[in-house]
Backbone bond lengths (Angstrom), bond angles and torsions (degrees), N, CA, C in turn:
res aa  C-N    CA-C-N  psi(-1)  N-CA   C-N-CA  omega(-1)  CA-C   N-CA-C  phi
1 M - - - 1.447 - - 1.526 110.88 -
2 G 1.317 117.69 -35.38 1.465 120.78 179.01 1.515 112.00 -61.40
3 G 1.318 116.67 -39.40 1.461 120.48 177.89 1.513 111.74 -64.77
4 R 1.303 115.66 -38.10 1.464 119.53 178.69 1.526 110.60 -66.29
5 M 1.312 116.83 -40.97 1.463 120.54 179.52 1.536 110.53 -67.84
6 T 1.321 116.97 -43.27 1.462 120.48 -179.98 1.519 111.10 -65.12
7 S 1.321 116.45 -42.75 1.464 118.79 179.90 1.521 111.23 -67.79
8 T 1.318 117.81 -32.93 1.463 120.63 176.00 1.528 109.56 -64.47
9 A 1.325 116.92 -44.12 1.469 120.80 177.87 1.527 110.30 -62.48
10 Q 1.318 117.31 -42.81 1.461 121.58 -179.94 1.532 110.59 -65.03
11 A 1.321 116.78 -36.78 1.461 120.98 179.34 1.528 111.32 -67.95
12 E 1.318 116.55 -34.27 1.469 120.70 -178.87 1.520 112.16 -75.53
13 S 1.326 116.94 -36.78 1.456 121.80 -179.97 1.520 108.10 -164.86
14 S 1.313 116.86 127.26 1.467 120.07 -177.52 1.523 111.13 -52.35
15 L 1.316 115.28 127.82 1.462 120.84 178.52 1.526 109.33 -80.31
16 P 1.329 118.21 134.50 1.459 121.13 -177.51 1.526 112.22 -57.62
17 G 1.319 116.05 131.47 1.454 121.88 174.26 1.521 116.05 78.86
18 V 1.312 118.35 -3.76 1.465 120.42 -179.05 1.526 109.04 -78.49
19 R 1.328 115.58 122.41 1.470 121.18 -178.26 1.518 112.12 -104.88
20 G 1.322 117.19 -15.38 1.454 122.28 179.55 1.520 109.38 -176.80
21 L 1.331 114.76 164.06 1.465 120.88 178.83 1.518 109.26 -123.91
22 V 1.323 115.65 135.96 1.461 121.88 174.44 1.521 107.08 -115.35
23 F 1.321 115.38 127.71 1.460 121.44 178.75 1.521 108.81 -110.27
24 F 1.310 116.45 121.04 1.459 121.48 174.38 1.523 106.92 -100.12
25 G 1.320 116.96 99.70 1.458 121.36 -179.46 1.513 112.01 72.61
26 F 1.322 117.49 61.87 1.464 121.16 179.17 1.526 108.93 -59.93
27 P 1.345 117.82 125.85 1.473 120.73 -177.55 1.533 111.12 -81.57
28 L 1.309 116.81 82.38 1.459 122.41 -173.82 1.521 113.27 -68.91
29 H 1.322 116.84 -36.69 1.468 120.27 -177.52 1.521 110.00 -157.43
30 R 1.331 115.89 166.15 1.462 120.17 173.37 1.530 108.33 -72.14
31 P 1.325 118.44 154.71 1.473 119.47 177.61 1.525 110.81 -54.08
32 G 1.314 115.38 129.65 1.455 121.26 177.90 1.521 114.32 86.74
33 D 1.314 118.32 -14.02 1.461 122.75 178.80 1.522 107.35 -105.89
34 V 1.304 116.72 112.64 1.466 119.35 -173.33 1.527 112.99 -96.90
35 S 1.306 117.47 26.95 1.460 121.53 175.24 1.530 109.21 -69.80
36 D 1.306 115.61 148.22 1.462 118.41 175.08 1.536 111.46 -113.31
37 A 1.327 116.88 23.51 1.466 121.80 180.00 1.529 112.18 -58.60
38 R 1.328 117.50 -31.21 1.468 120.44 -179.83 1.526 112.17 -67.36
39 A 1.324 117.07 -10.30 1.464 120.87 -178.22 1.519 113.03 -105.20
40 E 1.311 117.84 -1.48 1.467 119.85 -175.22 1.527 112.49 -57.61
41 H 1.319 117.61 -37.19 1.468 120.88 -178.24 1.522 113.13 -67.80
42 L 1.314 117.96 -18.59 1.459 120.89 -176.72 1.533 112.22 -62.60
43 A 1.318 116.97 -25.33 1.466 120.38 177.35 1.526 111.52 -62.11
44 D 1.329 117.25 -21.95 1.460 121.84 -178.90 1.525 113.51 -97.59
45 V 1.319 117.86 1.34 1.461 121.56 177.56 1.528 107.55 -78.32
46 D 1.335 116.45 128.45 1.457 121.34 -172.61 1.526 114.47 -103.46
47 V 1.324 117.43 16.31 1.462 121.15 177.98 1.531 108.71 -125.80
48 P 1.332 117.58 160.27 1.466 120.21 177.41 1.530 111.22 -60.21
49 M 1.329 115.14 149.29 1.464 121.27 -179.06 1.526 110.00 -132.12
50 L 1.323 115.13 139.14 1.451 122.12 174.16 1.517 108.09 -120.43
51 F 1.319 116.10 126.54 1.459 122.53 176.72 1.519 107.96 -106.58
52 V 1.330 116.44 117.34 1.462 122.50 175.09 1.522 104.92 -105.20
53 Q 1.317 116.18 113.11 1.464 120.42 -167.59 1.518 110.67 -135.87
54 G 1.317 116.58 134.47 1.455 121.36 175.46 1.525 110.94 -74.46
55 T 1.304 116.60 142.87 1.463 120.05 -178.90 1.524 112.60 -72.72
56 R 1.341 117.67 -13.06 1.467 121.40 176.71 1.525 111.91 -110.15
57 D 1.314 117.01 20.65 1.462 121.77 -177.26 1.525 109.58 -73.39
58 R 1.328 116.78 115.17 1.468 121.45 -179.26 1.528 112.20 -75.98
59 L 1.339 117.05 -8.99 1.462 120.70 177.50 1.532 111.92 -97.70
60 A 1.309 116.49 3.12 1.471 121.42 176.49 1.521 107.79 -162.94
61 E 1.313 116.00 82.42 1.466 119.23 179.24 1.523 108.50 -57.51
62 M 1.318 115.48 138.42 1.453 121.29 -169.17 1.528 113.27 -55.96
63 D 1.318 118.68 -42.25 1.467 118.49 -178.90 1.521 111.68 -64.19
64 R 1.329 117.98 -33.36 1.461 121.51 179.54 1.529 111.80 -73.48
65 I 1.339 117.84 -42.49 1.463 119.27 -179.60 1.530 109.98 -69.16
66 V 1.321 117.03 -34.67 1.472 120.36 175.71 1.526 109.42 -60.66
67 A 1.322 117.08 -45.88 1.465 120.98 -179.98 1.529 111.49 -61.90
68 V 1.330 116.87 -42.26 1.464 120.59 179.08 1.520 110.28 -62.56
69 V 1.327 117.13 -48.69 1.463 120.76 -178.77 1.523 110.43 -62.09
70 E 1.311 117.51 -42.65 1.461 120.26 178.86 1.525 111.04 -62.43
71 S 1.330 117.22 -36.65 1.468 120.39 -179.39 1.524 112.24 -66.90
72 L 1.325 117.57 -20.00 1.461 121.92 -178.94 1.525 112.89 -86.88
73 G 1.315 116.57 -6.37 1.463 121.01 176.92 1.514 113.55 67.95
74 D 1.334 114.31 -145.13 1.467 120.92 -174.77 1.525 114.04 -67.32
75 R 1.325 118.09 -13.45 1.464 120.50 -178.76 1.515 112.82 -76.35
76 A 1.327 117.65 -11.84 1.466 119.09 -173.65 1.526 111.75 -131.39
77 E 1.321 114.27 145.62 1.463 122.17 175.43 1.517 108.56 -134.23
78 L 1.314 114.70 153.64 1.463 121.61 178.62 1.516 109.45 -122.90
79 R 1.325 115.79 131.49 1.463 121.85 171.11 1.520 106.22 -117.58
80 A 1.316 116.63 111.40 1.461 121.63 -179.77 1.521 109.64 -85.35
81 V 1.317 115.78 134.28 1.464 121.64 176.20 1.521 106.09 -101.89
82 Q 1.310 114.87 105.72 1.462 122.15 -173.77 1.524 111.87 -58.47
83 D 1.323 115.36 130.79 1.468 123.92 175.68 1.522 114.44 67.77
84 A 1.330 118.33 12.09 1.470 120.98 -178.99 1.520 110.57 -95.79
85 D 1.341 115.45 147.99 1.463 120.94 175.57 1.533 109.11 -95.34
86 H 1.316 117.42 -165.73 1.464 121.17 -176.62 1.529 112.11 -62.55
87 S 1.321 117.50 -29.81 1.463 121.99 178.70 1.522 112.45 -92.03
88 F 1.336 115.55 4.44 1.461 123.52 -178.97 1.523 113.04 67.50
89 D 1.328 115.76 23.50 1.463 120.01 169.36 1.522 107.03 -78.79
90 V 1.325 115.56 137.50 1.460 120.13 178.98 1.517 109.94 -112.12
91 L 1.306 115.14 158.15 1.454 120.84 178.33 1.521 109.79 -63.98
92 K 1.313 116.68 140.23 1.469 120.88 -179.23 1.526 111.90 -58.48
93 R 1.327 115.97 -33.77 1.468 119.09 -177.01 1.531 113.11 -64.67
94 T 1.341 117.17 -13.22 1.467 119.30 177.43 1.520 111.57 -72.27
95 G 1.343 115.60 -24.01 1.453 119.65 -178.34 1.522 113.42 78.41
96 R 1.313 117.32 5.63 1.465 121.18 -179.97 1.522 109.80 -96.87
97 S 1.304 115.97 136.67 1.459 121.11 177.93 1.531 109.43 -86.56
98 T 1.313 115.41 163.87 1.463 120.58 175.34 1.518 109.91 -57.99
99 E 1.315 116.43 -41.45 1.470 120.50 179.42 1.526 111.19 -60.40
100 Q 1.326 117.70 -42.17 1.463 120.60 178.47 1.529 111.30 -63.99
101 V 1.312 116.56 -41.14 1.465 120.91 178.27 1.519 109.67 -61.91
102 Y 1.326 117.12 -46.78 1.466 120.77 -179.65 1.530 111.11 -64.88
103 D 1.325 117.30 -38.78 1.468 120.21 176.88 1.526 110.86 -61.63
104 D 1.331 117.21 -42.46 1.457 121.25 178.46 1.531 110.64 -64.02
105 M 1.322 116.44 -40.84 1.466 120.66 178.74 1.528 110.38 -64.70
106 A 1.316 116.95 -43.70 1.465 121.00 179.52 1.529 110.49 -62.72
107 A 1.316 117.11 -40.12 1.467 120.57 178.52 1.536 110.71 -65.13
108 A 1.322 116.63 -38.35 1.468 120.28 178.21 1.528 110.58 -64.19
109 V 1.332 116.33 -42.91 1.462 120.30 179.63 1.526 109.96 -66.67
110 R 1.305 116.99 -42.84 1.476 120.79 179.51 1.521 110.55 -61.65
111 G 1.319 117.20 -44.32 1.459 120.67 178.45 1.516 111.41 -61.13
112 W 1.319 116.20 -41.22 1.460 121.07 -179.78 1.527 111.05 -67.85
113 T 1.338 117.17 -45.80 1.463 119.30 -179.24 1.543 110.53 -63.16
114 D 1.315 117.06 -32.55 1.466 119.73 176.82 1.523 111.25 -62.69
115 T 1.327 117.84 -26.46 1.472 120.07 -179.28 1.530 112.19 -85.07
116 I 1.334 118.47 -19.98 1.465 119.19 -176.78 1.525 113.46 -106.59
117 L 1.327 117.04 -13.89 1.462 120.42 179.91 1.526 109.87 -107.79
118 P 1.324 115.78 145.47 1.481 118.63 -179.74 1.512 112.02 -68.34
């Protein structure tokens, strides 16, 4: 929800010093409702955006978040966290620990920030 509020503020008026936005589990829709109305304001965001999203996130079904990110063009990127839900918990059968998931997410964010910052 914080990402949605921040991106709404950024869409309304550029926030001072903001060079990009990272969304950890963007809440695109309520579970079972595949509307993307919560993302309409993203078209007005004027900084690069990174969406870090679990592939099992019931608040952003993967096909819908992919479509939203693609609609934003070069300003947006998606990093899917395989087998993760909205809280980035993964299934035990994956053999990945929470720490490993968070390390992978941090590396994705670091790689992305390296591309948008001088």
